[in-house]
C-alpha positions as CSV (number, residue, x, y, z in Angstrom):
1,X,5.6,7.1,-14.1
2,X,9.2,7.8,-12.9
3,X,12.2,5.7,-12.2
4,X,14.5,6.4,-9.3
5,X,17.7,4.3,-9.7
6,X,19.1,2.5,-6.7
7,X,22.2,4.8,-6.8
8,X,20.0,7.9,-6.3
9,X,17.9,6.6,-3.4
10,X,18.7,7.8,0.1
11,X,17.6,6.7,3.6
12,X,14.8,8.9,4.8
13,X,13.5,9.6,1.2
14,X,9.8,9.1,0.9
15,X,6.9,9.1,-1.5
16,X,3.1,9.0,-1.1
17,X,-0.1,8.3,-3.0
18,X,-3.6,9.3,-1.9
19,X,-6.9,7.8,-3.0
20,X,-10.5,8.1,-1.9
21,X,-12.0,4.7,-1.6
22,X,-15.4,4.4,-3.3
23,X,-18.1,1.8,-3.9
24,X,-16.7,0.8,-7.2
25,X,-13.2,0.2,-5.7
26,X,-14.6,-2.3,-3.2
27,X,-16.8,-4.1,-5.7
28,X,-14.1,-4.3,-8.3
29,X,-11.5,-5.5,-5.7
30,X,-14.0,-8.2,-4.5
31,X,-14.4,-9.3,-8.1
32,X,-10.7,-9.4,-8.9
33,X,-9.6,-11.0,-5.7
34,X,-12.6,-13.3,-5.1
35,X,-12.9,-12.0,-1.6
36,X,-16.7,-11.4,-1.3
37,X,-16.8,-11.4,2.5
38,X,-20.1,-9.7,3.3
39,X,-18.4,-7.2,5.7
40,X,-17.2,-5.6,2.5
41,X,-20.2,-5.9,0.2
42,X,-23.4,-6.4,2.3
43,X,-24.5,-3.4,4.4
44,X,-27.1,-5.3,6.4
45,X,-24.6,-8.0,7.4
46,X,-21.9,-5.4,8.0
47,X,-24.1,-3.5,10.4
48,X,-24.2,-6.6,12.7
49,X,-20.4,-6.6,13.0
50,X,-18.2,-4.7,15.4
51,X,-17.5,-2.3,12.5
52,X,-21.2,-1.2,12.3
53,X,-21.1,-1.0,8.5
54,X,-19.1,-2.0,5.5
55,X,-15.4,-1.6,5.4
56,X,-12.8,-1.8,2.6
57,X,-10.7,-4.9,2.1
58,X,-7.5,-4.6,4.1
59,X,-5.5,-5.8,1.0
60,X,-7.1,-3.0,-1.0
61,X,-5.6,-0.6,1.4
62,X,-2.3,-2.4,1.3
63,X,-2.3,-2.4,-2.5
64,X,-1.9,1.4,-2.4
65,X,1.7,0.8,-1.1
66,X,2.3,-1.0,-4.3
67,X,1.2,2.1,-6.2
68,X,3.8,4.2,-4.3
69,X,6.7,1.9,-4.8
70,X,5.7,0.8,-8.3
71,X,5.1,4.3,-9.8
72,X,7.0,6.8,-7.6
73,X,9.9,5.4,-5.5
74,X,11.7,3.5,-7.0
75,X,9.0,3.4,-9.7
76,X,9.2,1.7,-13.1
77,X,11.2,-1.5,-13.0
78,X,11.0,-2.1,-9.2
79,X,10.4,-5.7,-8.2
80,X,8.6,-6.6,-4.9
81,X,10.5,-9.0,-2.7
82,X,8.4,-8.9,0.5
83,X,5.8,-7.0,2.4
84,X,4.7,-7.3,6.0
85,X,1.5,-5.6,7.0
86,X,-0.3,-4.9,10.3
87,X,-3.9,-3.6,10.0
88,X,-4.6,-1.0,12.7
89,X,-8.1,0.3,11.8
90,X,-10.7,-0.1,9.2
91,X,-11.2,2.0,6.1
92,X,-14.7,3.0,5.1
93,X,-16.2,4.0,1.8
94,X,-15.6,7.7,1.2
95,X,-12.4,7.9,3.2
96,X,-9.2,9.1,1.7
97,X,-6.2,6.8,2.3
98,X,-2.7,8.2,2.0
99,X,0.0,5.5,1.5
100,X,3.5,6.5,2.5
101,X,6.7,4.6,1.8
102,X,9.9,5.8,3.5
103,X,13.4,4.4,2.8
104,X,14.8,2.8,6.0
105,X,17.6,0.6,4.6
106,X,19.7,0.1,1.5
107,X,21.5,-3.1,0.4
108,X,24.0,-2.1,-2.3
109,X,25.0,-5.7,-3.1
110,X,21.5,-6.9,-3.9
111,X,20.2,-3.4,-4.9
112,X,17.4,-3.9,-2.4
113,X,15.5,-1.0,-0.7
114,X,13.7,-1.5,2.5
115,X,10.7,0.8,3.2
116,X,8.8,1.6,6.3
117,X,5.3,1.7,5.1
118,X,2.0,3.1,6.4
119,X,-1.4,4.1,5.3
120,X,-3.3,6.9,7.0
121,X,-6.8,8.3,7.0
122,X,-6.3,11.9,8.1
123,X,-4.1,11.5,11.3
124,X,-5.2,7.9,11.9
125,X,-2.8,5.1,11.0
126,X,-4.8,2.3,9.4
127,X,-1.9,0.1,8.3
128,X,1.8,-0.1,9.0
129,X,4.6,-2.4,7.9
130,X,7.7,-2.9,5.8
131,X,8.3,-3.5,2.1
132,X,11.5,-4.7,0.4
133,X,12.1,-4.2,-3.3
134,X,14.8,-4.6,-5.8
135,X,15.3,-1.2,-7.4
136,X,16.5,-0.5,-10.9
137,X,20.2,0.2,-11.2
138,X,22.4,2.0,-13.6
139,X,25.1,-0.6,-12.8
140,X,24.3,-4.1,-14.3
141,X,24.4,-6.9,-11.8
């Protein structure tokens, strides 16, 4: 895990994380979150929905953004302030999701970093939004 201090972050800088979503991820997320919606865990039910089969939890996909900003940019010591998310398409078991966070604004007074965020499966955008974090700083506040 790395730490990128606020003073070293630049607009346009980005980081990413990729993960293939598997059966265990969905079942563990359902257990931890309590979200046992059958569209995620019951194939027979999910086949009757507009998705035609099981899909991953949207918030499981969104959590991959947390991985990017919490472990890569800014990384260790970053504190989430807010996240807005728009889900664009479902993620299915076996698909690889790439979460990308790109710096779009810097607030030197509050040491806040705003990121444009998105998750992709190949060239398909499945999530987009914005995250704001307080980044670690070399200068005490």
